[in-house]
matplotlib code that plots the C-alpha trace (Angstrom):
import matplotlib.pyplot as plt

x = [-0.1, 1.6, 1.8, -1.0, -3.2, -2.6, -2.6, -6.4, -7.3, -6.3, -8.8, -8.4, -8.9, -10.8, -8.1, -8.9, -8.0, -4.5, -3.1, -2.3, -5.8, -4.2, -0.9, -0.6, -3.2, -0.1, 1.9, -0.7, -4.2, -6.4, -7.4, -11.6, -11.1, -8.4, -11.0, -14.2, -12.0, -10.9, -14.5, -15.9, -13.6, -13.7, -17.8, -18.1, -16.1, -18.3, -21.4, -20.3, -21.6, -19.2, -16.5, -16.8, -17.3, -13.9, -12.2, -13.2, -12.2, -8.3, -7.9, -8.9, -6.6, -4.8, -6.0, -9.3, -12.7, -15.9, -19.3, -20.1, -17.6, -18.3, -21.7, -22.4, -22.4, -25.9, -28.1, -29.3, -27.5, -29.4, -28.3, -24.9, -24.6, -25.8, -22.9, -20.8, -21.7, -21.0, -17.3, -16.8, -18.1, -15.7, -12.9, -12.1, -12.7, -12.3, -14.6, -14.1, -17.1, -15.7, -18.3, -21.1, -19.1, -18.2, -14.4, -13.4, -10.0, -9.1, -8.2, -4.4, -2.9, -6.0, -4.8, -1.5, -3.8, -5.9, -3.1, -0.8, -3.7, -3.5, -0.1, 2.7, 5.6]
y = [0.1, 3.3, 6.6, 8.1, 5.2, 5.7, 8.9, 9.2, 6.2, 8.0, 10.1, 13.7, 16.5, 19.7, 22.8, 24.1, 21.3, 20.9, 23.9, 25.4, 27.1, 29.9, 31.3, 30.5, 33.1, 34.4, 35.5, 38.0, 38.8, 36.5, 38.2, 38.2, 34.8, 33.1, 33.8, 32.1, 29.0, 28.4, 28.9, 26.4, 23.6, 24.3, 24.9, 21.4, 20.0, 21.9, 19.3, 16.4, 13.4, 15.1, 15.1, 11.7, 10.5, 12.5, 11.2, 7.3, 8.2, 9.5, 7.0, 3.9, 2.0, 2.4, 6.1, 5.5, 3.8, 2.4, 3.9, 0.6, 0.7, 4.0, 4.2, 3.0, 6.8, 6.8, 8.2, 7.1, 5.8, 8.8, 11.2, 10.2, 10.6, 14.1, 14.7, 13.0, 15.2, 18.5, 17.6, 17.2, 20.4, 21.9, 20.3, 18.1, 14.4, 13.3, 10.4, 7.0, 5.0, 1.6, -1.4, -0.2, 1.4, 4.7, 5.2, 8.8, 9.8, 12.8, 15.4, 15.7, 18.5, 19.3, 18.0, 20.0, 23.4, 23.1, 22.3, 25.0, 27.5, 27.2, 27.1, 29.4, 29.9]
z = [0.2, -1.1, 1.5, -0.4, 0.0, 4.0, 4.0, 2.4, 4.9, 8.4, 10.1, 8.9, 11.7, 10.9, 9.5, 12.5, 14.8, 13.7, 14.7, 17.9, 19.5, 21.3, 23.1, 27.0, 28.9, 30.2, 27.1, 26.0, 25.5, 22.9, 19.9, 19.7, 17.0, 19.7, 22.5, 19.8, 19.4, 22.6, 24.0, 21.8, 22.8, 26.6, 26.2, 24.1, 27.4, 29.7, 29.8, 31.9, 29.1, 26.4, 28.9, 29.8, 26.1, 25.2, 27.8, 26.9, 23.7, 24.5, 26.9, 24.8, 23.6, 20.4, 20.9, 19.1, 20.2, 17.8, 19.1, 20.0, 22.9, 24.0, 24.1, 28.4, 29.3, 31.2, 28.4, 25.5, 21.9, 20.1, 22.7, 22.7, 18.8, 19.4, 21.6, 19.7, 17.0, 19.3, 19.8, 16.0, 15.5, 18.0, 16.7, 19.5, 17.4, 14.0, 12.6, 9.9, 8.8, 8.9, 7.2, 10.1, 12.8, 13.4, 15.0, 17.2, 17.8, 19.6, 17.0, 16.3, 18.8, 20.5, 24.1, 23.5, 22.4, 25.1, 27.8, 26.2, 26.5, 30.4, 31.0, 31.4, 29.2]

ax = plt.figure().add_subplot(projection="3d")
ax.plot(x, y, z, "-o")
ax.set_aspect("equal")
plt.show()
């Protein structure tokens, strides 16, 4: 299999998720755009069910989880799907359909970017 084929099969992050969100809060004031991006990510994680889903995916073996492995969080399957959609829209997760199942992965650089905004340099 060529490297181009592998690249096409790999889960893809939204462009905004691949780049760092913002500088550390102690470095300089955030621009309006940076504040919007950071707020959207933190807002998505402000719901306990979303935070739990995000944690389940981030800590799952291999760094990705099938929706079938993470659906037992105390809410119905349609509600799980809604929360996963919100996490994807915020740029926190990527997803890939494989047959009948969807696999989720924490978007590249998200954890570092979110942690980076709360650290000092």
